[in-house]
C-alpha positions as CSV (number, residue, x, y, z in Angstrom):
1,X,-31.9,10.7,-2.1
2,X,-33.7,12.7,1.2
3,X,-33.2,16.4,1.0
4,X,-29.9,17.3,3.3
5,X,-30.1,20.6,5.3
6,X,-27.6,21.6,7.8
7,X,-29.1,22.5,11.2
8,X,-26.3,25.2,12.1
9,X,-23.5,26.9,11.4
10,X,-21.3,23.9,13.2
11,X,-22.7,21.5,10.6
12,X,-20.8,23.6,8.1
13,X,-17.7,24.4,10.2
14,X,-17.1,20.9,10.8
15,X,-16.3,18.9,14.1
16,X,-13.7,18.3,16.4
17,X,-11.9,15.4,14.7
18,X,-8.2,13.8,13.6
19,X,-7.8,15.3,10.1
20,X,-7.3,15.4,7.1
21,X,-11.3,15.7,5.8
22,X,-14.4,15.8,7.7
23,X,-16.2,13.7,5.2
24,X,-13.5,11.2,4.7
25,X,-12.2,10.9,8.2
26,X,-14.9,12.3,10.7
27,X,-17.9,11.1,8.6
28,X,-16.2,7.6,8.0
29,X,-15.5,7.4,11.8
30,X,-18.9,8.1,12.7
31,X,-20.1,5.4,10.6
32,X,-18.0,2.9,12.0
33,X,-18.8,3.9,15.4
34,X,-22.6,3.8,14.8
35,X,-22.0,0.1,13.4
36,X,-19.8,-0.6,16.4
37,X,-22.8,0.5,18.9
38,X,-25.1,-1.4,17.0
39,X,-23.3,-4.7,16.8
40,X,-22.8,-4.2,20.3
41,X,-19.5,-6.7,20.6
42,X,-16.2,-7.1,19.4
43,X,-16.0,-8.7,15.7
44,X,-14.0,-11.6,14.5
45,X,-13.9,-10.7,11.0
46,X,-14.7,-6.8,9.5
47,X,-15.0,-6.5,5.7
48,X,-15.7,-2.7,4.2
49,X,-16.8,-2.1,0.8
50,X,-15.5,1.3,-0.8
51,X,-17.5,2.8,-3.4
52,X,-16.5,5.9,-5.8
53,X,-14.6,8.5,-3.8
54,X,-14.0,6.4,-0.7
55,X,-13.0,3.5,-2.9
56,X,-10.2,5.8,-4.7
57,X,-9.0,7.5,-1.4
58,X,-9.5,5.7,1.2
59,X,-5.6,4.9,2.2
60,X,-4.6,8.7,1.6
61,X,-7.6,10.2,3.2
62,X,-7.3,8.2,6.0
63,X,-10.9,6.6,5.7
64,X,-9.7,3.2,6.3
65,X,-8.0,3.8,9.7
66,X,-11.1,6.1,10.6
67,X,-13.8,3.5,9.7
68,X,-12.0,0.7,11.7
69,X,-11.3,3.4,14.8
70,X,-14.9,3.8,14.7
71,X,-15.7,-0.1,14.6
72,X,-13.6,-0.1,17.6
73,X,-15.8,2.1,19.7
74,X,-13.4,5.6,18.9
75,X,-14.9,8.9,18.6
76,X,-13.9,11.1,15.4
77,X,-11.4,13.2,17.7
78,X,-9.6,10.2,19.5
79,X,-6.1,10.4,19.3
80,X,-5.4,6.5,18.6
81,X,-7.4,6.7,15.5
82,X,-4.4,6.6,13.4
83,X,-3.3,3.4,15.1
84,X,-6.8,1.5,14.7
85,X,-5.6,-0.7,11.9
86,X,-2.7,-1.8,14.3
87,X,-5.0,-2.1,17.4
88,X,-7.7,-4.2,15.4
89,X,-4.4,-6.5,14.3
90,X,-3.6,-6.9,17.8
91,X,-7.0,-7.7,19.2
92,X,-7.2,-10.6,16.4
93,X,-9.8,-8.9,14.4
94,X,-9.5,-9.6,10.8
95,X,-9.8,-6.6,8.5
96,X,-10.2,-6.7,4.8
97,X,-11.0,-3.4,2.3
98,X,-12.7,-3.7,-0.9
99,X,-12.7,-1.1,-3.2
100,X,-15.9,-1.5,-5.6
101,X,-16.5,0.0,-9.2
102,X,-20.2,0.0,-9.1
103,X,-22.0,3.5,-9.2
104,X,-24.1,4.5,-5.9
105,X,-26.2,7.5,-5.3
106,X,-23.3,9.3,-3.1
107,X,-19.4,9.2,-3.7
108,X,-18.7,8.6,0.2
109,X,-20.1,5.3,0.6
110,X,-19.3,2.5,2.8
111,X,-20.9,-0.9,2.9
112,X,-19.7,-2.5,6.3
113,X,-20.0,-6.4,7.3
114,X,-19.2,-7.8,10.8
115,X,-18.9,-11.3,11.9
116,X,-18.8,-13.1,15.2
117,X,-19.6,-16.7,15.4
118,X,-23.5,-16.6,14.0
119,X,-23.8,-12.8,14.8
120,X,-23.7,-11.0,11.6
121,X,-24.3,-7.2,10.8
122,X,-24.4,-5.4,7.5
123,X,-24.5,-1.9,7.4
124,X,-24.4,1.1,4.5
125,X,-23.4,4.3,5.6
126,X,-23.1,7.6,3.6
127,X,-20.6,10.7,4.9
128,X,-22.5,13.8,3.5
129,X,-20.1,16.3,4.6
130,X,-19.0,18.3,7.8
131,X,-19.1,15.0,9.5
132,X,-22.7,14.1,9.2
133,X,-23.6,10.9,8.1
134,X,-26.6,9.0,6.7
135,X,-27.5,5.2,7.3
136,X,-29.2,3.8,4.2
137,X,-29.4,0.2,4.8
138,X,-28.8,-2.2,7.4
139,X,-29.1,-5.9,6.5
140,X,-30.3,-5.6,3.1
141,X,-33.3,-3.4,4.4
142,X,-33.1,0.1,2.7
143,X,-33.8,3.2,4.7
144,X,-32.7,6.8,5.4
145,X,-31.4,7.6,8.9
146,X,-29.5,11.2,9.5
147,X,-29.5,10.1,13.2
148,X,-30.6,13.9,13.8
149,X,-33.7,12.8,15.3
150,X,-33.8,10.9,18.7
151,X,-33.4,7.0,17.5
152,X,-33.3,3.8,19.4
153,X,-32.2,0.7,17.8
154,X,-32.7,-2.7,19.4
155,X,-31.1,-6.3,18.7
156,X,-32.9,-8.8,19.5
157,X,-34.0,-12.5,19.0
158,X,-36.9,-12.9,16.4
159,X,-39.4,-14.1,18.7
160,X,-43.1,-13.1,18.9
161,X,-44.1,-10.5,21.2
162,X,-41.1,-8.7,21.0
163,X,-42.4,-5.4,19.2
164,X,-45.2,-5.0,22.1
165,X,-42.8,-5.6,25.0
166,X,-40.3,-2.7,23.1
167,X,-43.2,-0.3,22.5
168,X,-44.5,-0.9,25.7
169,X,-41.4,0.8,27.4
170,X,-41.9,3.9,25.3
171,X,-46.0,4.2,26.2
172,X,-44.5,4.1,29.8
173,X,-42.4,6.9,29.5
174,X,-45.2,8.6,27.3
175,X,-42.8,8.9,24.4
176,X,-44.6,8.8,20.8
177,X,-42.7,6.7,18.3
178,X,-42.8,8.8,14.8
179,X,-41.4,5.7,12.9
180,X,-40.5,2.1,13.2
181,X,-38.8,-0.3,11.1
182,X,-38.3,-3.9,11.7
183,X,-35.9,-6.1,10.0
184,X,-34.1,-9.9,10.7
185,X,-31.5,-11.7,9.3
186,X,-34.3,-15.0,9.4
187,X,-37.0,-16.2,11.0
188,X,-36.0,-17.1,14.5
189,X,-32.5,-15.4,14.3
190,X,-31.3,-11.8,14.9
191,X,-33.7,-8.9,14.5
192,X,-33.3,-5.2,14.6
193,X,-35.9,-2.7,15.4
194,X,-35.4,1.0,15.0
195,X,-37.6,3.6,16.5
196,X,-37.4,7.2,15.7
197,X,-39.3,9.2,18.5
198,X,-40.3,12.9,19.2
199,X,-38.6,13.2,22.5
200,X,-35.2,13.2,23.9
201,X,-36.1,13.1,27.6
202,X,-35.3,10.0,29.8
203,X,-32.9,8.1,27.3
204,X,-30.7,6.8,29.8
205,X,-33.6,5.0,31.4
206,X,-35.3,3.9,28.6
207,X,-32.1,2.5,27.7
208,X,-32.0,0.7,30.7
209,X,-35.5,-0.8,30.4
210,X,-34.9,-1.9,26.9
211,X,-31.4,-3.8,27.7
212,X,-33.3,-5.7,30.5
213,X,-35.8,-7.2,28.2
214,X,-35.5,-10.7,27.8
215,X,-34.2,-11.9,24.3
216,X,-32.8,-8.3,23.9
217,X,-29.0,-8.6,23.2
218,X,-28.3,-4.7,22.7
219,X,-30.0,-1.2,22.7
220,X,-28.6,1.8,21.7
221,X,-29.4,5.5,21.1
222,X,-28.5,8.2,18.6
223,X,-29.5,11.5,17.8
């Protein structure tokens, strides 16, 4: 597990949020919101596997409504968070929670699976305290994203030349790519590109360029 260090006193005090717990509520909502942004559209079905502490206390600590609220695009301080399950039901989204007995590296772990037609996404997120999170797996590909570094994620069709087109955008803005991860569900299907970069400037213009590329379904920015 990657060494976790808090960057400021505000990481220790915790985020502005709807309670009761920064780990079980704010962190859970942030995980859901990140997955929502990556998926890029309203899912038809959500399955949430919960591990260890999350599995034992997800109803009492509000982890269930927090994750679903995030998956609906809500921030941790959104007043609608407590009604997220009702809202999902009214929007026709099927939601299932599956408590797991498996041992994992961190007690506050959730694996979220989203489905809409042929579009599927699987993301494992960890709430590490103070509302901070890590993404440890996307579509079965292991990683360690703390989202403290400027990070762009694209969802695109798996065709030749996509990596070159995306990296050309960053070259155009003179932005250096620190790390890049590419994963796909299957050859010729949906693919993900995760790029951690060194600079934060021009993010709005970069996103516009990425989203305008042919065969890119969605592009998001996190930090």
